[in-house]
The first five atom37 places (N, CA, C, CB, O) and aatype in JSON, in Angstrom:
{
  "aatype": [20, 20, 20, 20, 20, 20, 20, 20, 20, 20, 20, 20, 20, 20, 20, 20, 20, 20, 20, 20, 20, 20, 20, 20, 20, 20, 20, 20, 20, 20, 20, 20, 20, 20, 20, 20, 20, 20, 20, 20, 20, 20, 20, 20, 20, 20, 20, 20, 20, 20, 20, 20, 20, 20, 20, 20, 20, 20, 20, 20, 20, 20, 20, 20, 20, 20, 20, 20, 20, 20, 20, 20, 20, 20, 20, 20, 20, 20, 20, 20, 20, 20, 20, 20, 20, 20, 20, 20, 20, 20, 20, 20, 20, 20, 20, 20, 20, 20, 20, 20, 20, 20, 20, 20],
  "atom_mask": [
    [1, 1, 1, 1, 1],
    [1, 1, 1, 1, 1],
    [1, 1, 1, 1, 1],
    [1, 1, 1, 1, 1],
    [1, 1, 1, 1, 1],
    [1, 1, 1, 1, 1],
    [1, 1, 1, 1, 1],
    [1, 1, 1, 1, 1],
    [1, 1, 1, 1, 1],
    [1, 1, 1, 1, 1],
    [1, 1, 1, 1, 1],
    [1, 1, 1, 1, 1],
    [1, 1, 1, 1, 1],
    [1, 1, 1, 1, 1],
    [1, 1, 1, 1, 1],
    [1, 1, 1, 1, 1],
    [1, 1, 1, 1, 1],
    [1, 1, 1, 1, 1],
    [1, 1, 1, 1, 1],
    [1, 1, 1, 1, 1],
    [1, 1, 1, 1, 1],
    [1, 1, 1, 1, 1],
    [1, 1, 1, 1, 1],
    [1, 1, 1, 1, 1],
    [1, 1, 1, 1, 1],
    [1, 1, 1, 1, 1],
    [1, 1, 1, 1, 1],
    [1, 1, 1, 1, 1],
    [1, 1, 1, 1, 1],
    [1, 1, 1, 1, 1],
    [1, 1, 1, 1, 1],
    [1, 1, 1, 1, 1],
    [1, 1, 1, 1, 1],
    [1, 1, 1, 1, 1],
    [1, 1, 1, 1, 1],
    [1, 1, 1, 1, 1],
    [1, 1, 1, 1, 1],
    [1, 1, 1, 1, 1],
    [1, 1, 1, 1, 1],
    [1, 1, 1, 1, 1],
    [1, 1, 1, 1, 1],
    [1, 1, 1, 1, 1],
    [1, 1, 1, 1, 1],
    [1, 1, 1, 1, 1],
    [1, 1, 1, 1, 1],
    [1, 1, 1, 1, 1],
    [1, 1, 1, 1, 1],
    [1, 1, 1, 1, 1],
    [1, 1, 1, 1, 1],
    [1, 1, 1, 1, 1],
    [1, 1, 1, 1, 1],
    [1, 1, 1, 1, 1],
    [1, 1, 1, 1, 1],
    [1, 1, 1, 1, 1],
    [1, 1, 1, 1, 1],
    [1, 1, 1, 1, 1],
    [1, 1, 1, 1, 1],
    [1, 1, 1, 1, 1],
    [1, 1, 1, 1, 1],
    [1, 1, 1, 1, 1],
    [1, 1, 1, 1, 1],
    [1, 1, 1, 1, 1],
    [1, 1, 1, 1, 1],
    [1, 1, 1, 1, 1],
    [1, 1, 1, 1, 1],
    [1, 1, 1, 1, 1],
    [1, 1, 1, 1, 1],
    [1, 1, 1, 1, 1],
    [1, 1, 1, 1, 1],
    [1, 1, 1, 1, 1],
    [1, 1, 1, 1, 1],
    [1, 1, 1, 1, 1],
    [1, 1, 1, 1, 1],
    [1, 1, 1, 1, 1],
    [1, 1, 1, 1, 1],
    [1, 1, 1, 1, 1],
    [1, 1, 1, 1, 1],
    [1, 1, 1, 1, 1],
    [1, 1, 1, 1, 1],
    [1, 1, 1, 1, 1],
    [1, 1, 1, 1, 1],
    [1, 1, 1, 1, 1],
    [1, 1, 1, 1, 1],
    [1, 1, 1, 1, 1],
    [1, 1, 1, 1, 1],
    [1, 1, 1, 1, 1],
    [1, 1, 1, 1, 1],
    [1, 1, 1, 1, 1],
    [1, 1, 1, 1, 1],
    [1, 1, 1, 1, 1],
    [1, 1, 1, 1, 1],
    [1, 1, 1, 1, 1],
    [1, 1, 1, 1, 1],
    [1, 1, 1, 1, 1],
    [1, 1, 1, 1, 1],
    [1, 1, 1, 1, 1],
    [1, 1, 1, 1, 1],
    [1, 1, 1, 1, 1],
    [1, 1, 1, 1, 1],
    [1, 1, 1, 1, 1],
    [1, 1, 1, 1, 1],
    [1, 1, 1, 1, 1],
    [1, 1, 1, 1, 1],
    [1, 1, 1, 1, 1]
  ],
  "atom_positions": [
    [[-54.96, -10.87, -91.34], [-53.96, -10.56, -92.58], [-52.87, -9.52, -92.07], [-54.83, -9.85, -93.98], [-53.08, -8.43, -91.54]],
    [[-51.86, -10.01, -92.31], [-50.52, -8.77, -92.27], [-50.43, -7.78, -93.09], [-49.2, -9.23, -92.51], [-51.01, -7.83, -94.17]],
    [[-49.84, -6.92, -92.79], [-49.72, -5.85, -93.64], [-49.27, -6.17, -95.03], [-48.87, -4.95, -93.08], [-49.98, -5.76, -95.94]],
    [[-48.15, -6.84, -95.32], [-47.84, -7.4, -96.44], [-48.88, -8.2, -97.08], [-46.79, -8.07, -96.25], [-49.0, -7.92, -98.27]],
    [[-49.58, -9.02, -96.69], [-50.47, -9.64, -97.24], [-51.66, -8.71, -97.78], [-50.82, -10.58, -96.35], [-52.27, -8.91, -98.83]],
    [[-51.85, -7.73, -96.93], [-52.9, -6.82, -97.52], [-52.33, -6.01, -98.86], [-53.37, -5.73, -96.33], [-53.0, -5.84, -99.87]],
    [[-51.16, -5.62, -98.68], [-50.46, -4.91, -99.77], [-50.54, -5.66, -100.83], [-49.12, -4.59, -99.54], [-51.13, -5.12, -101.76]],
    [[-50.13, -6.73, -101.0], [-50.13, -7.93, -101.93], [-51.47, -8.13, -102.6], [-49.76, -9.22, -101.16], [-51.56, -8.1, -103.83]],
    [[-52.53, -8.34, -101.81], [-53.81, -8.52, -102.4], [-54.22, -7.42, -102.96], [-54.75, -8.95, -101.58], [-54.75, -7.56, -104.07]],
    [[-54.13, -6.21, -102.46], [-54.57, -4.81, -103.03], [-53.98, -4.88, -104.49], [-53.91, -3.4, -102.1], [-54.74, -4.81, -105.46]],
    [[-52.6, -5.03, -104.62], [-51.79, -5.0, -105.66], [-52.23, -5.92, -106.8], [-50.51, -5.29, -105.21], [-52.48, -5.53, -107.94]],
    [[-52.3, -7.08, -106.38], [-52.79, -8.15, -107.39], [-54.27, -8.17, -107.88], [-52.57, -9.49, -106.79], [-54.71, -8.81, -108.84]],
    [[-54.99, -7.33, -107.0], [-56.38, -7.21, -107.5], [-56.75, -6.08, -108.28], [-57.24, -7.22, -106.46], [-57.89, -5.86, -108.69]],
    [[-55.41, -5.14, -108.54], [-55.76, -3.9, -109.43], [-56.4, -4.37, -110.94], [-54.28, -2.96, -109.68], [-55.94, -5.26, -111.65]],
    [[-57.31, -3.73, -111.16], [-58.03, -3.69, -112.38], [-58.02, -2.5, -113.21], [-59.26, -3.95, -112.13], [-57.85, -1.42, -112.65]],
    [[-58.18, -2.57, -114.5], [-58.35, -1.4, -115.48], [-59.29, -0.59, -115.01], [-58.71, -1.76, -116.84], [-60.42, -1.05, -115.14]],
    [[-59.22, 0.54, -114.47], [-60.12, 1.51, -114.01], [-61.35, 1.82, -114.91], [-59.38, 2.68, -113.78], [-62.3, 2.42, -114.41]],
    [[-61.36, 1.49, -116.07], [-62.39, 1.72, -116.99], [-62.61, 0.51, -117.98], [-62.07, 2.98, -117.74], [-61.71, -0.32, -118.1]],
    [[-63.64, 0.4, -118.6], [-64.03, -0.76, -119.73], [-63.74, -0.07, -121.02], [-65.73, -1.32, -119.7], [-64.53, 0.68, -121.58]],
    [[-62.3, -0.47, -121.54], [-61.81, 0.08, -122.88], [-62.65, -0.09, -124.0], [-60.59, -0.5, -123.24], [-62.43, 0.59, -125.0]],
    [[-63.74, -1.04, -124.0], [-64.83, -1.3, -124.88], [-65.68, -0.17, -125.31], [-65.63, -2.22, -124.31], [-66.19, -0.05, -126.42]],
    [[-65.79, 0.7, -124.23], [-66.72, 1.86, -124.22], [-65.92, 3.14, -124.49], [-67.47, 1.97, -122.83], [-66.5, 4.21, -124.32]],
    [[-64.4, 3.12, -124.98], [-63.87, 4.25, -125.21], [-63.91, 4.64, -126.56], [-62.7, 4.26, -124.74], [-63.82, 3.7, -127.35]],
    [[-64.03, 5.91, -127.09], [-64.24, 6.16, -128.44], [-62.91, 5.85, -129.11], [-64.75, 7.59, -128.7], [-61.87, 5.91, -128.45]],
    [[-62.9, 5.54, -130.38], [-61.68, 4.94, -131.11], [-60.61, 5.96, -130.93], [-61.93, 4.62, -132.73], [-59.54, 5.61, -130.45]],
    [[-60.81, 7.14, -131.25], [-59.82, 7.98, -131.35], [-58.99, 8.45, -129.89], [-60.46, 9.08, -132.06], [-57.93, 9.06, -129.79]],
    [[-59.82, 7.97, -128.9], [-59.27, 8.19, -127.56], [-58.74, 6.88, -126.98], [-60.33, 8.81, -126.63], [-58.39, 7.0, -125.8]],
    [[-58.6, 5.65, -127.52], [-58.22, 4.45, -126.95], [-56.84, 4.54, -126.65], [-58.52, 3.32, -127.78], [-56.47, 4.45, -125.48]],
    [[-56.06, 4.7, -127.56], [-54.32, 4.97, -127.38], [-54.16, 5.7, -126.14], [-53.54, 5.98, -128.67], [-53.45, 5.2, -125.27]],
    [[-54.76, 6.86, -125.93], [-54.62, 7.65, -124.85], [-55.1, 7.1, -123.48], [-55.25, 8.81, -125.16], [-54.69, 7.56, -122.41]],
    [[-56.0, 6.08, -123.58], [-56.47, 5.61, -122.32], [-55.59, 4.42, -122.15], [-58.04, 5.29, -122.26], [-55.25, 4.12, -121.0]],
    [[-55.14, 3.63, -123.28], [-54.22, 2.63, -122.85], [-52.86, 3.14, -122.19], [-53.92, 1.81, -124.03], [-52.37, 2.55, -121.23]],
    [[-52.36, 4.13, -122.71], [-51.35, 4.84, -122.11], [-51.43, 5.29, -120.42], [-51.28, 6.02, -122.98], [-50.62, 5.24, -119.49]],
    [[-52.6, 5.68, -120.53], [-52.9, 6.1, -118.85], [-52.87, 5.0, -118.12], [-54.35, 6.78, -118.48], [-52.22, 5.06, -117.08]],
    [[-53.51, 3.79, -118.46], [-53.5, 2.59, -117.74], [-52.21, 1.95, -117.56], [-54.33, 1.72, -118.32], [-52.0, 1.21, -116.6]],
    [[-51.31, 2.21, -118.47], [-50.04, 1.56, -118.37], [-49.17, 2.59, -117.38], [-49.33, 1.3, -119.94], [-48.29, 2.12, -116.66]],
    [[-49.44, 3.85, -117.37], [-48.98, 4.66, -116.36], [-49.44, 4.21, -114.92], [-49.41, 6.02, -116.66], [-48.65, 4.15, -113.98]],
    [[-50.8, 3.89, -114.81], [-51.18, 3.6, -113.52], [-50.53, 2.33, -113.09], [-52.64, 3.54, -113.4], [-50.02, 2.35, -111.97]],
    [[-50.46, 1.25, -113.76], [-49.61, 0.17, -113.45], [-48.47, 0.51, -113.15], [-49.5, -0.69, -114.32], [-48.16, 0.0, -112.08]],
    [[-47.47, 1.3, -113.69], [-46.38, 1.44, -113.28], [-46.29, 2.25, -112.03], [-45.71, 1.86, -114.22], [-45.32, 2.13, -111.29]],
    [[-47.23, 3.03, -111.79], [-47.11, 3.52, -110.51], [-47.51, 2.61, -109.25], [-47.86, 4.68, -110.52], [-46.87, 2.63, -108.21]],
    [[-48.43, 1.96, -109.42], [-48.82, 0.75, -108.67], [-47.24, -0.18, -108.46], [-50.16, -0.17, -109.69], [-46.78, -0.35, -107.33]],
    [[-46.66, -0.63, -109.46], [-45.58, -1.22, -109.26], [-44.43, -0.48, -108.38], [-45.19, -1.54, -110.49], [-43.84, -0.99, -107.43]],
    [[-44.21, 0.89, -108.91], [-43.32, 1.56, -108.05], [-43.6, 1.52, -106.67], [-43.22, 2.81, -108.41], [-42.74, 1.21, -105.84]],
    [[-44.88, 1.87, -106.35], [-45.4, 1.62, -104.89], [-45.12, 0.35, -104.07], [-46.8, 1.68, -104.92], [-44.66, 0.28, -102.93]],
    [[-45.51, -0.65, -104.92], [-45.27, -2.04, -104.51], [-43.77, -2.26, -104.15], [-45.7, -3.01, -105.64], [-43.51, -2.56, -102.99]],
    [[-42.87, -2.16, -104.97], [-41.55, -2.26, -104.69], [-41.05, -1.39, -103.53], [-40.86, -1.97, -105.86], [-40.51, -1.97, -102.6]],
    [[-41.16, -0.27, -103.49], [-40.75, 0.53, -102.73], [-41.3, 0.3, -101.16], [-41.06, 1.72, -103.36], [-40.51, 0.4, -100.21]],
    [[-42.57, 0.02, -100.98], [-42.95, -0.49, -99.66], [-42.36, -1.77, -99.44], [-44.39, -0.59, -99.49], [-42.0, -1.95, -98.28]],
    [[-42.17, -2.73, -100.26], [-41.77, -4.0, -99.85], [-39.94, -3.67, -99.47], [-42.18, -5.26, -101.24], [-39.39, -4.22, -98.53]],
    [[-39.33, -2.84, -100.25], [-37.89, -2.57, -99.56], [-38.07, -2.18, -98.46], [-37.0, -1.63, -100.11], [-37.38, -2.77, -97.63]],
    [[-38.85, -1.29, -98.01], [-38.94, -0.46, -96.89], [-39.18, -1.57, -95.55], [-40.23, 0.7, -97.14], [-38.75, -1.46, -94.4]],
    [[-39.91, -2.53, -96.09], [-40.2, -3.69, -95.21], [-39.22, -4.55, -94.87], [-41.09, -4.45, -95.7], [-39.2, -5.01, -93.73]],
    [[-38.35, -4.85, -95.7], [-37.22, -5.91, -95.41], [-35.86, -5.27, -94.83], [-36.85, -6.71, -96.8], [-35.4, -4.15, -95.05]],
    [[-35.38, -6.25, -94.07], [-34.12, -5.92, -93.4], [-32.87, -6.62, -94.27], [-34.18, -6.48, -91.78], [-31.72, -6.46, -93.85]],
    [[-33.06, -7.24, -95.24], [-32.12, -7.82, -96.2], [-31.56, -6.88, -97.15], [-32.74, -8.86, -96.94], [-32.23, -6.56, -98.13]],
    [[-30.42, -6.41, -96.98], [-29.93, -5.33, -97.82], [-29.89, -5.79, -99.24], [-28.55, -4.85, -97.37], [-29.99, -4.92, -100.1]],
    [[-29.77, -6.99, -99.6], [-29.66, -7.53, -100.98], [-30.99, -7.28, -101.56], [-29.26, -9.08, -101.04], [-31.18, -6.59, -102.56]],
    [[-31.94, -7.91, -100.83], [-33.33, -7.67, -101.42], [-33.84, -6.4, -101.55], [-34.26, -8.29, -100.73], [-34.59, -6.07, -102.47]],
    [[-33.46, -5.69, -100.65], [-33.87, -4.1, -100.58], [-33.28, -3.5, -102.02], [-33.07, -3.2, -99.08], [-33.95, -2.97, -102.91]],
    [[-31.95, -3.71, -102.0], [-31.37, -3.02, -103.34], [-31.81, -3.68, -104.66], [-29.76, -3.06, -103.34], [-31.73, -3.06, -105.72]],
    [[-32.26, -4.91, -104.59], [-33.05, -5.57, -105.6], [-34.26, -4.65, -106.05], [-33.55, -6.95, -105.05], [-34.42, -4.1, -107.14]],
    [[-34.95, -4.63, -105.07], [-36.52, -3.93, -105.17], [-36.38, -2.69, -105.44], [-37.45, -3.95, -103.9], [-37.12, -2.27, -106.33]],
    [[-35.52, -1.81, -104.85], [-35.43, -0.33, -105.22], [-34.69, -0.11, -106.75], [-34.51, 0.46, -103.99], [-34.92, 0.92, -107.4]],
    [[-33.88, -1.08, -107.2], [-33.55, -1.0, -108.78], [-34.84, -1.21, -109.54], [-32.44, -2.18, -109.29], [-35.21, -0.47, -110.46]],
    [[-35.42, -2.13, -109.16], [-36.7, -2.6, -109.96], [-37.56, -1.3, -109.95], [-37.57, -3.98, -109.2], [-37.86, -0.74, -111.0]],
    [[-37.89, -0.91, -108.88], [-38.66, 0.45, -108.6], [-38.09, 1.25, -109.85], [-38.29, 1.25, -106.96], [-38.75, 1.43, -110.88]],
    [[-36.86, 1.69, -109.67], [-36.29, 2.61, -110.64], [-36.55, 2.49, -112.13], [-34.94, 2.56, -110.49], [-36.85, 3.4, -112.91]],
    [[-36.37, 0.99, -112.44], [-36.85, 0.74, -113.91], [-38.37, 0.99, -113.9], [-36.51, -0.85, -114.45], [-38.85, 1.33, -114.98]],
    [[-39.01, 0.9, -113.09], [-40.51, 1.29, -113.24], [-40.8, 2.66, -113.53], [-41.27, 1.0, -112.04], [-41.64, 3.03, -114.36]],
    [[-40.04, 3.42, -112.8], [-40.02, 4.75, -113.07], [-39.8, 5.02, -114.32], [-39.19, 5.37, -112.4], [-40.56, 5.81, -114.9]],
    [[-38.84, 4.48, -114.92], [-38.21, 4.74, -116.48], [-39.58, 4.39, -117.33], [-36.67, 3.51, -116.98], [-40.01, 5.16, -118.19]],
    [[-40.22, 3.13, -116.99], [-41.35, 2.69, -117.95], [-42.5, 3.83, -117.76], [-41.97, 1.05, -117.56], [-43.07, 4.17, -118.8]],
    [[-42.78, 4.25, -116.97], [-43.75, 5.45, -116.4], [-43.41, 6.75, -117.27], [-43.46, 5.8, -114.64], [-44.29, 7.51, -117.69]],
    [[-41.95, 6.93, -117.49], [-41.83, 8.17, -118.14], [-41.99, 7.77, -119.67], [-40.41, 8.93, -117.76], [-42.21, 8.6, -120.55]],
    [[-41.87, 6.56, -119.85], [-42.0, 6.22, -121.34], [-43.36, 6.3, -121.79], [-41.51, 4.84, -121.66], [-43.61, 6.61, -122.96]],
    [[-44.31, 6.03, -120.89], [-45.73, 6.06, -121.27], [-45.96, 7.49, -121.08], [-46.74, 5.1, -120.41], [-46.66, 7.91, -122.0]],
    [[-45.62, 8.44, -120.19], [-45.73, 9.6, -120.12], [-45.33, 10.76, -121.58], [-44.99, 9.71, -118.94], [-45.91, 11.76, -122.02]],
    [[-44.47, 10.27, -121.87], [-43.85, 10.87, -123.11], [-44.72, 10.42, -124.32], [-42.28, 10.38, -123.3], [-45.07, 11.25, -125.16]],
    [[-45.06, 9.2, -124.42], [-45.96, 8.71, -125.5], [-47.31, 9.55, -125.27], [-46.2, 7.02, -125.41], [-47.78, 10.1, -126.26]],
    [[-47.83, 9.65, -124.31], [-49.08, 10.23, -123.96], [-49.08, 11.73, -124.44], [-49.33, 10.09, -122.41], [-49.9, 12.27, -125.18]],
    [[-47.91, 12.31, -123.82], [-47.87, 13.86, -124.11], [-47.87, 14.04, -125.72], [-46.41, 14.6, -123.41], [-48.67, 14.81, -126.27]],
    [[-46.96, 13.3, -126.42], [-47.28, 13.25, -127.97], [-48.64, 13.16, -128.49], [-46.67, 12.14, -128.54], [-48.97, 13.89, -129.43]],
    [[-49.51, 12.3, -127.95], [-50.7, 11.99, -128.32], [-52.05, 12.83, -128.08], [-50.79, 10.91, -127.84], [-53.13, 12.8, -128.67]],
    [[-51.5, 13.7, -126.83], [-52.74, 14.45, -126.33], [-52.31, 15.82, -126.0], [-53.42, 13.78, -125.04], [-51.7, 16.08, -124.96]],
    [[-52.63, 16.73, -126.94], [-52.12, 18.02, -126.69], [-52.77, 18.8, -125.4], [-52.33, 18.8, -127.98], [-52.12, 19.61, -124.72]],
    [[-53.92, 18.51, -125.19], [-54.5, 18.93, -123.9], [-53.5, 18.49, -122.68], [-56.0, 18.24, -123.72], [-53.06, 19.38, -121.95]],
    [[-53.21, 17.42, -122.51], [-52.7, 16.87, -121.33], [-51.06, 17.6, -121.54], [-52.86, 14.96, -121.3], [-50.46, 17.81, -120.49]],
    [[-50.48, 17.92, -122.59], [-49.29, 18.68, -122.32], [-49.48, 20.0, -122.13], [-48.4, 18.55, -123.27], [-48.51, 20.62, -121.68]],
    [[-50.62, 20.69, -122.38], [-50.77, 22.05, -122.14], [-51.3, 22.15, -120.57], [-51.79, 22.69, -123.27], [-51.06, 23.14, -119.88]],
    [[-52.03, 21.06, -120.09], [-52.32, 21.14, -118.67], [-51.01, 20.92, -117.68], [-53.43, 20.04, -118.37], [-50.82, 21.57, -116.65]],
    [[-50.21, 19.98, -118.15], [-49.06, 19.7, -117.68], [-48.16, 20.85, -117.17], [-48.5, 19.0, -118.61], [-47.69, 21.02, -116.04]],
    [[-48.02, 21.7, -118.42], [-47.13, 22.77, -118.39], [-47.91, 23.96, -117.42], [-46.79, 23.27, -120.0], [-47.22, 24.75, -116.78]],
    [[-49.27, 24.01, -117.37], [-49.97, 24.75, -116.6], [-49.64, 24.6, -114.87], [-51.36, 24.41, -117.01], [-49.5, 25.48, -114.02]],
    [[-49.59, 23.18, -114.76], [-49.41, 22.73, -113.45], [-48.05, 22.88, -112.93], [-49.78, 21.41, -113.37], [-47.83, 23.15, -111.75]],
    [[-47.06, 22.71, -113.89], [-45.83, 23.27, -113.66], [-45.57, 24.62, -113.28], [-45.21, 23.08, -114.62], [-44.76, 24.9, -112.39]],
    [[-46.23, 25.53, -113.96], [-46.38, 26.87, -113.68], [-47.01, 27.52, -112.23], [-47.16, 27.26, -114.74], [-46.75, 28.59, -111.68]],
    [[-47.95, 26.43, -111.82], [-48.78, 26.71, -110.71], [-47.68, 26.44, -109.43], [-50.22, 25.69, -110.72], [-47.59, 27.17, -108.44]],
    [[-46.98, 25.38, -109.67], [-46.21, 24.75, -108.54], [-45.06, 26.01, -108.5], [-45.56, 22.99, -108.91], [-44.79, 26.54, -107.43]],
    [[-44.5, 26.38, -109.62], [-43.44, 27.38, -109.37], [-43.91, 28.55, -108.68], [-42.83, 27.8, -110.6], [-43.3, 29.06, -107.74]],
    [[-45.09, 29.01, -109.18], [-45.54, 30.19, -108.46], [-45.71, 30.09, -106.84], [-46.87, 30.55, -109.08], [-45.43, 31.0, -106.05]],
    [[-46.16, 28.95, -106.53], [-46.23, 28.73, -105.07], [-44.88, 28.87, -104.41], [-46.79, 27.34, -104.75], [-44.68, 29.46, -103.35]],
    [[-44.02, 28.3, -105.12], [-42.58, 28.17, -104.5], [-41.82, 29.72, -104.38], [-41.61, 27.08, -105.56], [-40.78, 29.81, -103.73]],
    [[-42.38, 30.86, -105.0], [-41.83, 31.99, -104.81], [-42.22, 32.68, -103.67], [-41.99, 32.68, -105.78], [-41.73, 33.78, -103.42]]
  ]
}
């Protein structure tokens, strides 16, 4: 199998990382948003890798444009998650502080 075929098989076989029927009702929306984020990251990676593989500049441009759109979708899911999950918001801020400290 070529690298492209392996990449496409991996992407197309992506599955939800958990069984949502086992998620507590109060946590369901947060898990749905996280799965949406995972799907968008998968799509970003796929389109950027395909763009890197093609020599056709028109195809490359379209793939990179679509990847940028997926980044917007990821951001939409992230904002919704941060509105629903106070702990996630707190930990995101902690992560930002840790990165900034390392940069000093």
